[in-house]
C-alpha positions as CSV (number, residue, x, y, z in Angstrom):
1,M,-7.0,-16.0,-7.5
2,L,-5.3,-13.0,-6.1
3,E,-4.5,-13.0,-2.3
4,T,-2.6,-10.5,-0.2
5,R,-1.2,-11.1,3.2
6,T,0.6,-8.9,5.7
7,Y,3.1,-10.1,8.3
8,R,3.9,-8.0,11.3
9,D,6.6,-7.8,13.9
10,G,5.6,-10.5,16.4
11,G,2.3,-11.3,14.6
12,Q,3.3,-14.8,13.5
13,T,6.2,-17.2,14.0
14,A,8.7,-18.4,11.4
15,V,7.1,-21.8,11.6
16,D,3.7,-20.4,10.7
17,V,5.1,-18.8,7.5
18,A,7.2,-21.8,6.7
19,R,4.0,-23.9,6.7
20,E,2.2,-21.4,4.4
21,I,5.1,-21.5,2.0
22,A,5.4,-25.3,2.1
23,S,1.7,-25.5,1.3
24,F,2.3,-23.4,-1.8
25,L,5.4,-25.4,-2.9
26,E,3.8,-28.8,-2.2
27,A,1.1,-28.1,-4.8
28,A,3.7,-28.2,-7.6
29,T,3.4,-31.0,-10.1
30,K,5.9,-29.9,-12.8
31,T,8.2,-27.0,-12.0
32,L,9.3,-24.7,-9.2
33,E,11.5,-21.6,-9.9
34,L,12.7,-19.6,-6.9
35,A,14.7,-16.3,-6.9
36,L,15.6,-15.4,-3.3
37,Y,17.9,-12.6,-2.1
38,D,18.4,-13.9,1.4
39,I,17.8,-17.5,2.7
40,R,18.6,-18.1,6.3
41,L,16.3,-20.5,8.2
42,H,16.9,-22.6,11.3
43,D,15.4,-25.5,13.2
44,D,11.7,-26.4,12.4
45,A,11.2,-23.6,9.8
46,A,14.2,-24.8,7.9
47,E,13.2,-28.4,7.9
48,I,9.6,-27.6,6.8
49,V,10.8,-25.6,3.7
50,K,13.7,-28.0,3.0
51,G,11.2,-30.9,3.1
52,A,8.8,-29.2,0.7
53,L,11.6,-28.5,-1.8
54,I,13.2,-31.9,-1.6
55,G,9.7,-33.6,-1.6
56,A,8.9,-31.7,-4.8
57,R,12.2,-32.9,-6.4
58,E,11.4,-36.5,-5.4
59,R,8.0,-36.2,-7.0
60,G,9.7,-35.4,-10.3
61,V,9.2,-31.6,-10.1
62,A,12.0,-29.7,-11.7
63,V,13.3,-27.3,-9.0
64,R,15.6,-24.4,-9.7
65,L,16.9,-21.9,-7.2
66,L,18.6,-18.5,-7.7
67,Y,20.3,-16.8,-4.8
68,N,22.3,-13.6,-4.3
69,V,26.0,-13.9,-3.4
70,D,27.5,-11.4,-1.0
71,H,28.2,-7.9,-2.2
72,H,31.8,-6.8,-1.5
73,G,31.1,-3.1,-1.4
74,P,29.4,-1.1,1.4
75,I,25.6,-1.3,1.1
76,P,23.8,0.2,4.1
77,V,20.4,-0.5,2.4
78,P,19.2,-3.1,1.9
79,P,21.0,-5.1,4.7
80,P,23.4,-7.6,3.3
81,P,22.2,-11.2,3.0
82,R,23.6,-14.0,5.1
83,T,22.9,-16.9,2.8
84,A,25.2,-19.9,3.3
85,P,25.9,-21.0,-0.3
86,E,27.5,-24.3,0.8
87,L,24.2,-25.3,2.5
88,L,22.2,-24.5,-0.6
89,E,24.6,-26.2,-2.9
90,A,24.4,-29.4,-0.8
91,L,20.6,-29.6,-1.6
92,P,19.6,-32.0,-4.4
93,L,18.4,-29.1,-6.5
94,E,19.6,-27.0,-9.4
95,T,21.0,-23.8,-7.8
96,K,22.8,-20.8,-9.2
97,A,24.5,-17.9,-7.4
98,I,24.0,-14.5,-8.9
99,A,26.5,-11.7,-8.3
100,G,25.9,-8.1,-9.0
101,E,27.9,-4.9,-8.2
102,P,26.4,-2.4,-7.7
103,D,23.2,-4.2,-8.7
104,L,21.8,-6.8,-6.3
105,M,19.7,-9.9,-7.1
106,H,17.2,-8.6,-4.6
107,H,14.3,-10.8,-5.8
108,K,11.9,-12.6,-3.5
109,Y,9.6,-14.9,-5.5
110,A,8.6,-18.5,-6.2
111,I,6.9,-19.6,-9.4
112,R,4.8,-22.8,-9.3
113,D,4.1,-24.8,-12.4
114,R,4.4,-21.5,-14.3
115,E,0.8,-20.9,-13.3
116,A,1.1,-19.3,-9.8
117,V,3.4,-16.8,-8.1
118,W,4.3,-16.1,-4.5
119,T,6.1,-12.8,-4.1
120,G,6.4,-9.7,-1.9
121,S,8.8,-7.8,0.3
122,M,9.8,-10.7,2.5
123,N,13.2,-12.4,2.6
124,W,13.2,-16.1,3.5
125,T,14.8,-15.8,7.0
126,D,13.6,-16.4,10.5
127,D,13.6,-12.7,11.4
128,S,11.8,-11.7,8.1
129,W,9.1,-14.1,8.9
130,S,8.6,-13.2,12.6
131,R,10.1,-9.8,13.4
132,Q,9.6,-7.6,10.3
133,E,6.8,-5.8,8.5
134,N,6.1,-7.4,5.1
135,A,3.4,-7.6,2.4
136,I,2.9,-10.7,0.3
137,V,0.9,-11.4,-2.9
138,I,-0.1,-14.9,-4.0
139,A,-1.5,-15.0,-7.5
140,E,-2.8,-17.8,-9.7
141,S,-2.4,-16.5,-13.2
142,G,-0.5,-18.2,-16.1
143,S,0.1,-14.8,-17.8
144,L,1.5,-13.3,-14.6
145,A,3.6,-16.3,-13.8
146,H,5.0,-16.3,-17.4
147,A,6.3,-12.7,-16.8
148,F,8.1,-13.8,-13.6
149,W,9.4,-16.9,-15.5
150,L,10.9,-14.7,-18.2
151,N,12.7,-12.6,-15.5
152,F,13.9,-15.8,-13.9
153,E,15.3,-17.0,-17.2
154,E,17.2,-13.7,-17.8
155,L,19.0,-14.3,-14.5
156,W,19.5,-18.0,-15.0
157,Q,20.8,-17.7,-18.5
158,H,23.1,-14.6,-18.1
159,G,24.0,-14.8,-14.4
160,D,24.2,-11.0,-14.4
161,V,21.7,-8.7,-12.7
162,A,22.5,-5.8,-15.0
163,R,21.3,-7.8,-18.0
164,S,17.9,-8.5,-16.3
165,G,14.7,-6.8,-15.7
166,F,13.8,-6.1,-19.3
167,V,10.5,-8.1,-19.3
168,E,7.8,-5.8,-20.6
169,P,5.5,-4.6,-17.9
170,R,2.3,-5.6,-19.7
171,P,-1.0,-5.5,-17.7
172,V,-2.5,-8.8,-16.7
173,D,-6.0,-9.5,-15.6
174,V,-6.2,-11.5,-12.4
175,D,-9.7,-12.1,-11.1
176,G,-10.9,-8.8,-12.7
177,I,-8.0,-6.8,-11.2
178,E,-5.4,-5.3,-13.5
179,V,-1.9,-6.3,-12.4
180,R,1.2,-5.0,-14.0
181,P,4.5,-6.7,-13.1
182,W,7.6,-4.5,-13.1
183,F,11.1,-5.8,-13.1
184,T,14.4,-4.0,-12.4
185,P,17.0,-2.9,-13.1
186,G,16.0,-3.1,-16.8
187,H,12.8,-1.0,-16.2
188,G,14.0,0.7,-13.0
189,E,14.0,4.2,-14.4
190,D,10.7,3.7,-16.1
191,L,9.2,2.4,-12.8
192,A,10.6,5.3,-10.7
193,H,9.1,7.9,-13.2
194,R,5.8,6.1,-13.3
195,I,5.5,6.1,-9.5
196,A,6.5,9.8,-9.4
197,K,3.9,10.6,-12.1
198,R,1.2,8.9,-10.0
199,I,2.2,10.8,-6.9
200,G,2.2,14.1,-8.9
201,A,-1.3,13.4,-10.1
202,A,-2.8,12.8,-6.6
203,K,-5.7,15.0,-5.8
204,R,-6.4,14.1,-2.1
205,R,-3.8,12.1,-0.4
206,V,-0.6,10.1,-0.8
207,R,0.5,7.3,1.5
208,I,4.0,5.8,1.5
209,A,5.3,2.7,3.2
210,S,8.9,2.0,2.3
211,P,12.1,1.3,4.3
212,V,13.8,4.2,2.6
213,L,13.1,6.9,0.0
214,S,16.1,7.3,-2.4
215,S,14.9,7.6,-6.0
216,G,15.5,11.0,-7.4
217,P,12.3,11.4,-9.4
218,I,10.2,10.1,-6.5
219,L,12.0,12.4,-3.9
220,G,11.6,15.4,-6.1
221,T,7.9,14.9,-6.8
222,L,7.1,14.2,-3.2
223,A,8.9,17.3,-2.1
224,E,7.0,19.4,-4.6
225,V,3.7,17.9,-3.6
226,C,4.5,18.6,0.1
227,S,5.5,22.1,-0.6
228,D,2.3,22.8,-2.5
229,G,0.3,21.7,0.5
230,K,-2.7,20.7,-1.6
231,V,-2.5,17.0,-1.0
232,D,-2.3,15.1,2.3
233,V,1.0,13.3,2.4
234,A,2.0,10.8,5.1
235,G,4.0,7.7,5.4
236,I,6.3,5.4,7.3
237,V,10.0,4.6,6.8
238,D,12.6,2.6,8.6
239,D,14.4,5.3,10.7
240,T,17.6,3.4,11.1
241,Q,18.0,2.6,7.4
242,V,17.2,6.2,6.5
243,D,20.1,7.3,8.7
244,G,22.3,4.9,6.8
245,V,21.2,6.3,3.5
246,L,21.8,9.9,4.6
247,Y,25.3,8.9,5.8
248,Q,26.1,7.3,2.4
249,W,24.7,10.3,0.5
250,R,27.0,12.7,2.4
251,L,30.0,10.7,1.3
252,N,28.8,10.7,-2.3
253,G,29.1,14.1,-4.0
254,N,26.7,13.0,-6.8
255,A,23.9,12.2,-4.3
256,S,24.5,14.9,-1.6
257,W,21.8,17.1,-3.1
258,K,19.3,14.5,-2.0
259,V,20.0,15.1,1.7
260,P,18.2,18.4,2.2
261,V,15.4,17.2,-0.1
262,L,14.7,14.1,2.0
263,R,14.9,16.1,5.2
264,R,12.5,18.7,3.9
265,L,10.1,15.9,2.8
266,L,10.2,14.1,6.1
267,E,9.5,17.4,7.9
268,A,6.8,18.7,5.6
269,G,4.9,15.4,5.3
270,R,3.6,13.4,8.2
271,F,6.2,10.7,8.2
272,A,6.9,8.3,11.1
273,G,10.1,6.3,11.4
274,K,10.2,2.7,12.7
275,P,13.2,2.5,15.1
276,S,14.7,-0.8,13.9
277,T,17.8,-2.4,15.4
278,R,21.0,-1.4,13.6
279,W,22.1,-4.2,11.4
280,A,24.9,-6.6,12.6
281,P,25.3,-10.3,11.9
282,D,24.1,-11.4,15.3
283,T,21.4,-8.7,16.0
284,V,17.6,-9.1,15.6
285,H,16.7,-8.0,12.1
286,D,13.4,-6.2,12.8
287,F,13.3,-3.8,9.8
């Protein structure tokens, strides 16, 4: 089984998503492994997810949870997590905090019985579930789940983001569809060049949906394709986060070359920018 879901700003409530996730977790009979960058739920949504996790533990399911600890340096993108470690550590589950500078434990997945995976762009927060644009994939595949489990074990055993992401991106057949799981930072450069190569090979159109565009190979290839004018290029970015990236690049001499490239790309291609609320601890996070 391979299912995709999209969540939209205002299209569902946090409780709606909590119930969907709880349904996935409650089907576990042996193991649950979760790697989550940001966990910040309140009220009914929190109780639903907490109940599913504790209920699994009480049924004899081995539950392990990885979470990111706060980054001490300036990171305009992605927005910093607001996970409360003391609340997670109080749960009757095995938990482990993962630190990484400059690398982030930016994962967002749950593995059930090493036979199914829930993953996508969505953090586990109230705003992520109700005020953001996210895409989710739910796959029932032992081979795919095994790849995610290997990545989870890298982090669980080493506790170091820089030593993870080296799981080979082997293709997996899921319901007749070829799926290739990529993990970073170990395969980050390979993935960036693969995406750039696919963009460069486009014959008719390229569509991009990403909060920001910051990878050198991808930026360069997109700029070249736009300049050639032979392919229809369009996309959407998060306008506020792009501004944050441009500001950071101007301060970094090694990245300043990217500023005119990105500006040229956004002007030459048909790109729209979502005007999200600038991040602050108490603002709505509608990225």
